[in-house]
N, C-alpha and C positions, 0 to 999 in steps of 0.2 A: 802536716800545716791542722788536717783536721782533727787529725789527735789532740790538739790545742784547744778544742773549742768547748768541752767540758771544765777548763779553767775558766776559759772567757764568759761562759756564762754563768760562772761563782759558783761551780761545784769545790768539794773541796779533793785531793787525789783520788780517796779511796772512791767517794762519791763516782766523782770520773769514772775511775778505774771499772767500776759496776755498771756504770752506762753505756762504755765503752764493749764490756763483754757482755751487754744485752743484745747491742744494737749489732757487733758483730758476727754473733753466732745466730742471730736472729736474719739476716743478710744473706748467710753463708748457705742457711736451710734453703732462702728463696730462692737463690743463685743456683744451688744444687742440681736440679732437675734439668733446669737451660741446657746441661752441656751436654745432654744425650742427643740434643737435632742435628747435629754437627755429623758425630761419625756417621749418625744412619740414615741422612739424607747427602750429607757431603757438600753442604752449600753452608752460608751463617743462617743466622735466625731469623732473620727478616726474610730471608725467602721459607725460609720454612714455616712460618707463620702465614701464609698462603691457604694452609692447607685449613688452618680455623677462623680466617678474616678473609676470604678470599683473595684471589691472584692480586687484584686488584687492591683489597685491604692489608695486602701487605706492607703500603707505604705506613701505615703506624708505626710498622716497626725503625721504618727509615726515617719520622719523623723522632721519633725515641731514641734514637742513634746519632742526630743532627741536636738535639739538645744537651747529649749529654756528653757528644763531642764537643759544642760548647764552654759547657759550664766545667770540666776539667784539663781542655786545653789552659783554657783561661786560670783556672787553679796553678796549673804548672810554670804558667806565664810571669805571674803572678808574685810567686814563691821566688823562681830562678831570677828570678830580673828585681828582687828586692835585695836576694844575696849578692849578686851585682854590685848595686849600689853603693852596701852595707860592707862589703867588702873592700870596696876602692874607697870607701871614706875611710873604716881603718886603717888600710896600708900607706896611702897615698896620699890620703887628706883630701881628699875628692871631695867637690858640693854635694848637697843630696834633696836638690830644689826639684820640684815636679816636674821638669825640662829633661834631667838627668834620671827619673824613672822614664819617662815616656821611651826616650832613647837606647834605654835598656831593656823595656819590655818589646820597644819593636823590634832589638837584631836579636833576641832570642826569640822573638816568634817566625821571623824569618828563617832562622837556623831550623827550629823545628817541623817550618814545611818546606824547608829543601829537604833534609830527611826523608820527608814525607816523599814528595816529586819524585827522589831521585830511586824509590821504588822498594817492594816488599823485605829481598833480601838484604839488603841497605840498614830498613830498620829492624830487622832481625837482629841485625850482630849488632848494632848498638840496643838493642834491651838485655841481650845475653849476658853485656858485658857493664850494664848498667845495673841488672837485677843483682847481682853476682858484688859488685862493688861498694851498691850502697847497703847490703846487707851489712857486710865488714865492716863499714865505716858506719853505723848504727850499734853494732856492738862496739865498737871503738870508742864510741859515745856514752856507753855507758860509764866505763873506766873515766871519761873526762870529766863527767858531770856526778863520779860518786861522793864527791865532798859537797858540796851542794846541796844535793838531792834532801828532802826532807818530806818522810813521806806522812807526817802528820799537820802537811799543811790544811789548813780548817776551811777556806774558801767564806763567802758568803753567810752559809746556810749551816746554823747548827745542829738543825735539828732536821727530822723527814717532815717535821708539822710545820717548819720555819716556811710564812707563807711566800710561795715563789718555786721552793723548790720541786718540787714532782713537773710543773712547764717547763724548767730549766731541764733536770732532768731525763724528760723523754725528747724534749727538742734536742740534746748531746745528742743520745743514743739515737734517732733519727739520724744526725748529719753523719756521724759513724757509720749507719745502715747503711745511708746509701751510696759508700763503696761498692762494697758489694752489688748491690741492685744494681748499680752503673752499668754495670758488666753484661745485664742480662740480653743485654741487645747485640754487642758484641763478642762473644762469647762461642758463635759459632765460628768465628772468622779463624778460631785458632784451632777449635774442638773440633772442626774436621777434616784437620790433617793425624787423626788418629785413627787408626786402623777401626772397619765398619764392624768387625766382630770381638772386638774389645767388652767382656763384658758390663752391662750399664751400671753396675754395682760401682765398680773399677772407676768408669768416668763422673759418677757423681761426687763419689769418693775424693776423691784426685781435685776438683769444683773446690766439695767443700774444705777441703782441708788448706788449700793454696790461700784460701779466703782465713781463715782462721790464724794460718804463718805471717797474714799483714799484723797481727799484735804486737811486732815488734815496732815498723816504725807506727803505727797508735801510742806504744807504751813510750818511744821516744819523745813523740809530740808531747803526749799529757805530763810528762816527767819535768821535761824540760821548761813546760809552760809553765807547771806551778815552781821552778825556782825564780823564773822571770817575775812571776806575781808577788815570791813571798820579798824580793830586793825591792821591789816597786812597793812595799806596804801593804797592796791588797788586790783583789782578781784583777783582770786584765779590763779590763772597758773594753764592748767593740768599738767605740768611737779612739780607745789607744791607741797608741802607736803597733806597727803592724810587728806580728809574732817573729816574722825572720828575722828582722832588726834588731827584736831584742836578745834571740837566741845566741844573735854574733855578738851582742855586747856580753853577754855573761860567760863566751865562749873562754876555756884557759886559753895560753899563746897557741900553746902547740899545735891542740883540735882548732885553730880557726881556719886552715886553710883544706882539713876534712871535711868540716862543716859546710864550706862553701862549695866545695867539689859536690858532696851529700845534696844538696839543694840544686846544683845545674844538671848532678845526674841525673838525679830524681825528678824536675821537671821535664828533663827529655827523654826520657821514658814515660813518664803519664800520656805528657801533648804526643807522640807521635803516634802510641797504642789509641787514642784518641781521635787524631785525625786521619789515620789512615785507612780505616777500617769505612769510615763515614763516607769516605771521596768516592771511596770504591761503589760501596751500596750506592752512590745518589747517581753516579756515573749509567749504573743500569736502570735506574728509574728514568734518567733523563738522559736518552740516548742520541743526543746532540751532543752531548759532554764528552771529550774523556775522561778517562781515569785522571791525570795528571787536573787539566780543566775544573773538574768535580772537587778536587780535593784543595786547587787553589780559592775556588768560591766559597767550600768551605769555612779555608783558614783566613779569608778577607774579614768574613762575616765574624769569625769569632776575634778577629783581633779589634772590628769592632767592640764587639762587647766587652773587649777585654778595657779600654779606654775610657767607654760609658761608666764600668762597676768601680773603676778605680780613681775616676776624677770628675766622674759626676754623680758618685755616688758614696754609699761607705761601701768599703772593700768585705768585710766582714759581714754585711746585711746582705751584700750580694752572694755570696758565696752561700749563704745559710739556706737564704731564697731561694737561690736557684738548687740546689740542693734535695729538698724542699719538695721541689717543682718535679723533680726528677723521680722522688719518689711516689707521689702519688700521682703520675700516668705512668710510668713506666710497671709499678710492682703489681695494678690491676691485668697487665699485660702479659705478665710472665703465671700469673696464677691460671688466667685461660690457655696458655700455652701447656701450661704444667696438664688441669681437667683434660684437656682436648688430646694430650697425648695419652692419659691412663684409659678417656672414653673411645680412643682410636684400638686400646691396646698396644699402643708403638708402633702401628704400620700405615705407612705412606708409601705414594706412589711419588717417586723423587722424578719422573719426566713429567706430571702435571703440575708440576713443583715450580717449575722452565715456564711453564707459559709466558709468564709477563716478558720475563727477561727476553722469549725471542718472537715477542711483539707476535702472539698466537693469540686464537681463542679456543673457549670450551673444556674439558679435559672433566677430572673429578673436581678439581675445586673450582670451578667456575662458577657456582651456585647463582645467582642472581644478577646475569651480567657484571662476574667478575666479584663481587660483593658477599660475603657471609655475613646477611645481616645481624644474624644470633649473635658472632662474635663483636661484631661493630658496636650494635646496642650495649653490650656487655661491659664492653670496654671504654666509650661513652659516659655512661651512666655513671661505671660506679668512678672512674676518674672524676668527670665536674662532680660527684656527691662527695666526694671525698676533696678536693678543693672549696668546699663550702666549709668542712672542719677545720683547716688548715690553723694551727696560733702561732703565731708567730711575733708574740707581743712588741711594737715599736717597729714594726716592718711591715706583716700583714697577717692579718686576723679574719678570715673569713664569717660572714652569716652566722655562721654555725660554732663558730669556733671555741666559743663561751659554756657550750653544751656539759662538757665535763669538767666546770669547775678553771677554766684556763691551761688542763693539760691538752697537747695536742693529739687526738685520737684519729688523724687523717686517716693514718694506714691501716690499723686495724679495719674500719668502715666501708675503704677502697679496698681493702682483702677478699672480708667478708662479703661485701654487696657483689664482686666481681663471681664469687665463687654460687653464690646462691641464684644471682641473675642467668648466669652462664648455664646452667644445670637446669635450672628450669625453662628455658627455653629451648633447648636442647632435646629435652619430654614434650614439651607441648608443639613445639615444632620440629619434628623427628627431620635429621639429614640424609640425602639419599643415599642406603645398602651400600652402595661402590665406595663410600668415603674408608669404611669399618673395613675394607679387607675379608679375608675367607670367614678368619672366625668372630665376624658379626660386633657388635658395639658392644660395649662394658657400662654399666649403671642406667645408659637412656636407650630409647629408641630409636630405631631405622623408618623411613619409610620406602616406599616403593618407585620412587619418580626417578626420572632419567636420566644419565648422564650425555652432555650433550660430547661429542665426539672432538680431536683436535685437529681445527685449521688454524692455516694462515689468514692473516687480517684480512683478505679478499675474497676469504671465503672455501679456497683449495683444499681438500680433503691429506690432511697427514695422518701417516700410516702412525698409527698404535705402538707404543713403544712396549717391551715385556712388565705386566704388571709390578713387580715385584725390582722393575730398575736395573736389570740385569744387562 
């Protein structure tokens, strides 16, 4: 579905492919360093962010996980629900009114929620099947659409100088980029199972190459959207009927069932991975909720957004707007995590990272009442300023969105500002020497400020664990 957006925005096939490649490589490069925290600390990235935003500041990562889970859970339900309705209409001539779509969305959302509630191993089993099956169906699709595909599809922009081309190109790249960036807060949920002694270049290389491999579904979406647009006599306007319905309409009869399975399986994989980790993380943030209760809460909020985005707003605009918000909020956080890793020389105290989860106080990452205002200030400033530069014509244009001739430069602004502000704050207001480990800091200074011991909430002393977490 995300792969179809370059065509939805009016690009030609080759222009769309270039935008897809740019977004995919840039996003994979931003994401790759976030893979090292899981094996290193044995926990998810939200908890690892305690080292740079404070043990209370880790809630930023939890917020970003929630934002991402809602967006991609919604996308999975929308695409799979549309496939259910479209398939039933073509095979059994069932109606396609809004009530039918509502029932389909509700059924699929509850199914995904049930898988997440049942537990991790069942979800992992579902995803192992989904990844292999979906990949096979994508490859099979190339044969199904080979006869109709025309790489010469022109789109709406005859040249790079055509008015509106660059905003559409950059906007398409940003939507593609939102997919790898969306894994930033989730990656540690899976990477923590990698042995800690695995070379870090291999861990980062695996994360990078796994995202590059998603060119397969992106290319499928791009190619099939160009077929749909060519048969419709023009590009797919965002207000036009859904992409999935168009895909079902142009599918050859022998590929009709596989494409329905593709939408359902892909939606199940995306929905479960988005929802499960967020429910688990929120259960640790709010101890009154069990994992199941937290998962249900996040799921209900997501279902509410699904119906709001589908029936009270424009579906394509809902997706593109939320994808952009994910980028401008998550990418600066990822840069702070990466630069924090560099300045710490990759050294962390896993015991101090768990202070929040154990409802304790103190430790290396306590900073100021559990908040590291350096990382928090850098993230808030860069995310807020980046929002000002967002330019989504017809959807959301920030006060500074037209600063670059209509081109959305919010990502560049967010990344650059986060790097500059964070490093400047670390230099001007150095962190305690104890957070840097035996080799000391890199690129920044350290202070001799004392680190409070870890204590229980009532002030009872806790025995310090080994500093390297053995």
